[in-house]
Z-matrix of the N, CA and C atoms (Angstrom, degrees):
N
C 1 1.435
C 2 1.524 1 108.21
N 3 1.306 2 118.41 1 126.42
C 4 1.438 3 124.36 2 -176.54
C 5 1.535 4 109.87 3 -90.95
N 6 1.329 5 114.82 4 148.20
C 7 1.491 6 117.49 5 178.41
C 8 1.501 7 109.30 6 -76.48
N 9 1.352 8 115.08 7 150.12
C 10 1.451 9 118.43 8 -177.42
C 11 1.554 10 110.94 9 -71.46
N 12 1.315 11 114.77 10 150.76
C 13 1.451 12 120.36 11 -179.71
C 14 1.524 13 107.83 12 -75.47
N 15 1.354 14 119.64 13 124.62
C 16 1.503 15 122.03 14 -177.43
C 17 1.522 16 110.53 15 -68.23
N 18 1.300 17 118.94 16 -20.19
C 19 1.477 18 117.42 17 -177.79
C 20 1.511 19 112.77 18 -90.14
N 21 1.306 20 118.55 19 -12.09
C 22 1.483 21 120.05 20 178.33
C 23 1.535 22 107.17 21 -88.67
N 24 1.331 23 113.35 22 141.16
C 25 1.436 24 119.90 23 178.54
C 26 1.529 25 107.65 24 -120.27
N 27 1.331 26 116.05 25 141.59
C 28 1.466 27 116.65 26 174.38
C 29 1.536 28 111.28 27 -67.72
N 30 1.281 29 117.90 28 145.51
C 31 1.458 30 121.43 29 -175.36
C 32 1.572 31 111.55 30 -65.30
N 33 1.292 32 117.49 31 -30.51
C 34 1.469 33 119.52 32 -174.07
C 35 1.534 34 114.65 33 -94.36
N 36 1.350 35 118.83 34 7.18
C 37 1.445 36 118.21 35 -179.63
C 38 1.470 37 111.70 36 -79.23
N 39 1.348 38 115.61 37 152.67
C 40 1.476 39 120.81 38 179.53
C 41 1.540 40 111.02 39 -67.35
N 42 1.306 41 116.08 40 -34.94
C 43 1.465 42 119.85 41 178.33
C 44 1.537 43 111.72 42 -65.38
N 45 1.323 44 117.01 43 -40.83
C 46 1.480 45 117.14 44 177.41
C 47 1.479 46 113.61 45 -69.59
N 48 1.325 47 117.67 46 -23.94
C 49 1.489 48 118.92 47 174.68
C 50 1.500 49 111.11 48 -75.39
N 51 1.325 50 117.76 49 -40.49
C 52 1.471 51 123.91 50 179.61
C 53 1.533 52 111.22 51 -71.43
N 54 1.336 53 118.07 52 -47.05
C 55 1.434 54 121.50 53 -174.69
C 56 1.542 55 113.61 54 -81.08
N 57 1.326 56 115.09 55 -24.52
C 58 1.454 57 118.56 56 -177.21
C 59 1.518 58 111.14 57 77.16
N 60 1.349 59 117.12 58 -171.27
C 61 1.454 60 119.06 59 -178.31
C 62 1.503 61 110.48 60 -71.39
N 63 1.349 62 114.70 61 153.24
C 64 1.460 63 119.04 62 179.68
C 65 1.533 64 111.18 63 -65.69
N 66 1.347 65 116.30 64 139.50
C 67 1.476 66 117.01 65 -179.29
C 68 1.571 67 109.35 66 -71.61
N 69 1.338 68 116.38 67 151.68
C 70 1.433 69 119.66 68 174.58
C 71 1.582 70 110.81 69 -62.83
N 72 1.317 71 113.33 70 140.72
C 73 1.452 72 115.62 71 -177.67
C 74 1.539 73 110.21 72 -80.98
N 75 1.274 74 116.22 73 128.81
C 76 1.465 75 121.85 74 178.32
C 77 1.480 76 107.99 75 -115.66
N 78 1.305 77 115.54 76 137.18
C 79 1.443 78 120.82 77 177.57
C 80 1.518 79 110.25 78 -124.19
N 81 1.356 80 118.00 79 16.21
C 82 1.426 81 119.75 80 -176.34
C 83 1.538 82 111.78 81 -70.89
N 84 1.369 83 115.58 82 -31.98
C 85 1.431 84 119.89 83 177.77
C 86 1.533 85 112.39 84 -63.77
N 87 1.311 86 115.52 85 -44.98
C 88 1.428 87 121.18 86 178.63
C 89 1.556 88 109.78 87 -65.21
N 90 1.318 89 115.10 88 -41.74
C 91 1.448 90 119.24 89 179.68
C 92 1.547 91 111.19 90 -61.65
N 93 1.306 92 118.76 91 -47.25
C 94 1.469 93 122.12 92 177.83
C 95 1.554 94 111.46 93 -62.80
N 96 1.305 95 117.59 94 -38.67
C 97 1.429 96 119.24 95 176.18
C 98 1.505 97 114.00 96 -63.65
N 99 1.325 98 117.02 97 -38.22
C 100 1.438 99 120.99 98 176.82
C 101 1.503 100 113.32 99 -69.06
N 102 1.367 101 115.36 100 -37.79
C 103 1.462 102 120.62 101 178.31
C 104 1.500 103 110.36 102 -66.51
N 105 1.336 104 117.50 103 -41.57
C 106 1.484 105 123.12 104 177.98
C 107 1.546 106 111.42 105 -61.30
N 108 1.362 107 113.70 106 -45.74
C 109 1.449 108 119.59 107 -179.53
C 110 1.513 109 111.52 108 -63.25
N 111 1.349 110 116.68 109 -44.93
C 112 1.421 111 119.77 110 -178.01
C 113 1.567 112 109.86 111 -69.18
N 114 1.286 113 119.46 112 -33.11
C 115 1.429 114 122.73 113 176.79
C 116 1.507 115 112.09 114 -64.88
N 117 1.380 116 114.99 115 -46.83
C 118 1.453 117 117.77 116 -179.60
C 119 1.523 118 112.06 117 -65.18
N 120 1.307 119 117.20 118 -39.20
C 121 1.408 120 121.72 119 178.72
C 122 1.586 121 111.02 120 -65.78
N 123 1.278 122 113.42 121 -37.62
C 124 1.473 123 118.08 122 179.57
C 125 1.516 124 110.91 123 -66.94
N 126 1.328 125 116.48 124 -46.06
C 127 1.493 126 120.40 125 177.58
C 128 1.530 127 111.91 126 -62.07
N 129 1.308 128 116.54 127 -42.25
C 130 1.438 129 120.03 128 -179.90
C 131 1.537 130 110.01 129 -64.90
N 132 1.338 131 117.17 130 -40.13
C 133 1.466 132 120.69 131 178.86
C 134 1.511 133 111.55 132 -65.69
N 135 1.339 134 118.44 133 -39.46
C 136 1.436 135 121.12 134 -179.47
C 137 1.511 136 109.64 135 -66.62
N 138 1.356 137 117.60 136 -42.85
C 139 1.448 138 119.78 137 179.53
C 140 1.484 139 110.96 138 -66.16
N 141 1.273 140 121.25 139 -40.60
C 142 1.439 141 124.44 140 178.25
C 143 1.540 142 109.85 141 -63.78
N 144 1.295 143 117.74 142 -42.31
C 145 1.468 144 121.05 143 178.95
C 146 1.520 145 110.92 144 -65.91
N 147 1.307 146 119.26 145 -40.02
C 148 1.434 147 122.32 146 176.71
C 149 1.513 148 112.90 147 -62.89
N 150 1.368 149 115.70 148 -45.58
C 151 1.423 150 120.29 149 177.62
C 152 1.516 151 111.82 150 -62.62
N 153 1.297 152 117.41 151 -36.30
C 154 1.509 153 121.08 152 178.80
C 155 1.472 154 110.43 153 -68.67
N 156 1.314 155 118.47 154 -40.35
C 157 1.458 156 123.38 155 178.67
C 158 1.512 157 112.63 156 -62.58
N 159 1.386 158 115.84 157 -38.72
C 160 1.419 159 119.61 158 -178.09
C 161 1.511 160 113.40 159 -85.76
N 162 1.309 161 116.22 160 -8.38
C 163 1.473 162 120.56 161 -176.37
C 164 1.501 163 114.37 162 78.41
N 165 1.317 164 117.73 163 17.96
C 166 1.407 165 121.07 164 176.94
C 167 1.493 166 112.18 165 -92.62
N 168 1.289 167 115.48 166 155.50
C 169 1.422 168 119.22 167 178.24
C 170 1.529 169 109.03 168 -143.05
N 171 1.278 170 121.37 169 141.98
C 172 1.495 171 121.40 170 179.36
C 173 1.507 172 110.21 171 -71.61
N 174 1.302 173 118.93 172 -19.57
C 175 1.435 174 122.94 173 -179.97
C 176 1.548 175 109.44 174 -94.06
N 177 1.316 176 119.30 175 121.24
C 178 1.502 177 120.22 176 179.18
C 179 1.553 178 110.85 177 -60.45
N 180 1.285 179 114.18 178 140.76
C 181 1.479 180 118.19 179 176.55
C 182 1.512 181 110.50 180 -74.98
N 183 1.282 182 114.16 181 134.93
C 184 1.512 183 120.66 182 179.02
C 185 1.488 184 107.03 183 -90.05
N 186 1.295 185 115.17 184 127.65
C 187 1.448 186 119.63 185 176.04
C 188 1.516 187 109.50 186 -75.39
N 189 1.313 188 118.32 187 120.33
C 190 1.423 189 120.71 188 -178.98
C 191 1.494 190 110.55 189 -101.84
N 192 1.327 191 113.57 190 133.87
C 193 1.458 192 118.31 191 176.30
C 194 1.534 193 109.50 192 -79.88
N 195 1.308 194 113.87 193 130.93
C 196 1.443 195 117.64 194 177.98
C 197 1.532 196 109.05 195 -85.63
N 198 1.291 197 113.75 196 120.02
C 199 1.442 198 120.73 197 178.75
C 200 1.537 199 109.12 198 -99.46
N 201 1.280 200 115.60 199 128.51
C 202 1.457 201 118.72 200 175.34
C 203 1.544 202 110.69 201 -99.25
N 204 1.275 203 112.86 202 136.30
C 205 1.483 204 116.20 203 178.24
C 206 1.502 205 107.42 204 -115.93
N 207 1.290 206 112.88 205 125.68
C 208 1.491 207 116.86 206 178.18
C 209 1.524 208 107.66 207 -113.39
N 210 1.321 209 113.94 208 124.86
C 211 1.444 210 119.62 209 -178.19
C 212 1.478 211 107.33 210 -117.76
N 213 1.385 212 113.65 211 119.25
C 214 1.476 213 119.15 212 175.56
C 215 1.506 214 108.05 213 -103.47
N 216 1.255 215 115.76 214 126.56
C 217 1.477 216 119.62 215 177.04
C 218 1.504 217 108.34 216 -145.44
N 219 1.292 218 112.30 217 153.03
C 220 1.514 219 119.14 218 -179.47
C 221 1.486 220 104.95 219 -116.91
N 222 1.298 221 115.75 220 132.12
C 223 1.466 222 122.97 221 176.23
C 224 1.510 223 107.97 222 -111.19
N 225 1.296 224 115.31 223 117.89
C 226 1.485 225 118.68 224 178.41
C 227 1.525 226 108.24 225 -90.24
N 228 1.293 227 113.47 226 116.62
C 229 1.470 228 119.23 227 -176.00
C 230 1.567 229 113.31 228 -85.42
N 231 1.340 230 113.54 229 -14.34
C 232 1.484 231 116.73 230 -179.32
C 233 1.517 232 109.24 231 -80.27
N 234 1.316 233 116.01 232 139.41
C 235 1.503 234 116.61 233 175.93
C 236 1.548 235 110.09 234 -68.65
N 237 1.248 236 114.39 235 153.11
C 238 1.523 237 116.83 236 179.28
C 239 1.536 238 109.37 237 -66.29
N 240 1.280 239 117.53 238 152.14
C 241 1.426 240 121.26 239 178.14
C 242 1.514 241 111.46 240 -67.96
N 243 1.302 242 116.37 241 145.63
C 244 1.445 243 123.75 242 -178.92
C 245 1.479 244 113.59 243 -84.55
């Protein structure tokens, strides 16, 4: 025995009379959204790759001051007197 199809409605039910026939399924909206998303990601990827190849960055480089630390210490290698 097969399970009934959830999208099919009996012709004599009250719900089918009120709701009418099921609308045709459209997937064009989802398709256009996926195309737009892929396009934007592709353009952003190409721009990022070109900037990387040229050595450019949208963020300005911060000049860092190099600080030198000089530590003077004395190590006594002789054992302490007993």
